[in-house]
KELO-831645 format. One record per residue: residue in three letters; x, y, z of N, C-alpha, C in turn. Coordinates in steps of 0.2 Angstrom, whole numbers, plus 5000, padded with zeros to 4 digits. Example, Ala and Ser with C-alpha at 12.3 -4.5 7.8 and 13.67 -1.06 7.14 Angstrom:
# KELO-831645
ALA506649725039506249785039506649845039
SER506449895035506849955036506450005039
This chain:
# KELO-831645
MET503349815999503649855994503149825988
ASN502649845984502449825980502649835974
ILE503049825967503149845962503249825955
GLU502849835951502449815946502549845939
LEU502349845932502449835926501949845924
LEU501649915922500649875919501049925910
VAL500349855907500749885901499749855896
VAL500149885893499149855887499449805882
PRO498949755881499149665877499249705870
ASP500349675870500349685866500849745864
CYS501049785871501449815870502049815868
PRO502049865861502949835860503549865863
HIS503449915869504149935878504049905880
ALA503549835881503349805887504249745888
GLU504549725884505149705886505449765887
PRO505649805882506149855885506249875893
ALA505349905892505249925898505549865904
ALA505449835906505349775911506349775910
LYS506649765904507249765903507749825909
LEU507349885906507549935907507249945919
PHE507049905921506649915926507149885932
ARG507349795927507849765932508549795932
GLN508549795928509349875926509349915933
VAL508649965934508850035937508949945948
LEU508449945946508549895953508949885952
LEU509149835949510149825950510349875953
SER510349935946511149985948510950005958
ILE510449995959510250045965510349995973
GLY510449945973510849895974509949845976
LEU509549825971509049775974509149745970
ASP509749675970509549645964508949585967
GLY508949605971508549525976507849555973
ALA507449625974507049645971506649625965
ALA506049615965505449585958504849625960
PHE504749625952504349635949504049605949
THR503049625946502549575943502449645934
THR502349565928501849645923501649605924
ARG501049675925500249665924499949685919
VAL499449655913498949675910498849705911
ILE498549785908497849785909497349795901
SER496849775899496849785895496249795893
ASP495749855899495349875896495049945900
THR494549995895494850065901494450065909
ARG493550015910493750015917494250005919
GLU494449935921495449915920495649955922
ALA495850015917496350065918496150115921
GLU495450115919495150185929495250175935
ALA495050095937495150095939496050085944
GLU496450065942497050055942497350135941
GLY497150195939497450235935498150255932
PHE497750185928498250155923498150245917
THR498750265915498750335910499350315904
GLY499250255901499850205895500050165896
SER500350165893500550055895501350115888
PRO502150105893502150035900502150125907
SER501850085911501850135918502150105925
PHE502550115927502950115932502950125938
MET502650085942502150065949502650055955
VAL502650095957502750055967502050075971
ASP501950025975501450055980500850095977
GLY500550045969500350075966500150125966
ARG500650165967500950265967501150245955
ASP501250285952501250295947501950345948
LEU502750315944502950345947503550385944
PHE502950415937502950455931502550515931
ALA501950485937501050535935501150605934
GLU500650615928500250675926499850695928
PRO499750735932498950755935498550755931
SER498850805926498350805919498150765913
ARG498550705915497950655908497750585910
SER497250595908496950545908496850465909
PRO496450415911496450325913496550325903
GLY496550295905496650245894497450185896
THR496750145890497150085888497850125883
ALA497950175882498350175874499350185875
CYS499650195873500450185870500650245876
ARG500750255878501450315881501750335881
VAL502250395883502250425878502850465885
TYR503550455887503750515892504150555888
ARG504550615891505050685889505350655894
THR506050625888506750635892507150675890
PRO507550665890508150725891508550755882
ASN508050655878508350655870507850645868
GLY506850675869506550695866505950675872
LEU505450665865505050585870505250545864
ALA504950515872504950395869504250375872
GLY504550325873504250245873504350235882
LEU505250265883505350235890505450295895
PRO505650325898505950335902506650365903
GLY507150365904507850355902508150345911
LEU508750315909509150265911508950325919
TYR509050385919509350425927508950425927
GLN508250455921507550475926507250415929
MET507150365926507050305931507250285939
ARG507750295940508450295946508350355950
ARG507850375947507550455952507050465954
ALA506550415951506150405949505950345960
LEU506250275955506450245960506650255968
LEU507450315965507750295974506950355975
GLY506450385975506150455977505650405980
ALA505350385977504950325980504950255983
PHE505550275985505850215991505950265996
ALA506450325997506250376001505650406003
SER505250385998504450446002504450376006
ASN504350296005504350246011504950256012
ASP505250306017505750316022506250246021
GLN506350206015506850136013507550196011
LEU507650246010507850266005508950286008
ASP508550246016509150266022509750176020
ARG509350136016509350076012509850066005
MET509650126002510050155995510750175995
PRO510950145989511550185991511450255986
ALA511650295985511850375982511950345974
TYR511750385971511950385963511950415963
PRO512350445955512850465952512750525953
ARG513150575954513050665952512750665948
GLU513250655942513150645935512150635931
ALA512050615936511050605934510750675936
GLU511050715941510650755942510250795935
ARG510950825932510950875927510150865921
PHE509850815922509250775920508750775923
PRO508250805920507750845921507250785925
């Protein structure tokens, strides 16, 4: 499984996004899983990767928070969270997205269940 964090140069959310990624991977039992951080520096590269903003969380080339209406580009990304718009998804949103990615890759049987209270968030 290829896990990546895609960012633009000097993204103010790059380090907090990496911390969130590590925290959630650990919390779902993938403490040994590694991800790479890759910098997307121009529009051509953004279009080739389907990159719609920084930071983007990817599993096997799939954006965990893809929005079909968003065009590729090298802008900052905004996430809808239970607390309003933010530069990062919420913790439980990230857990749900990662668990969903593993389920679609037939790996859910190796993942521990996440807390039921997480389901209250969209």
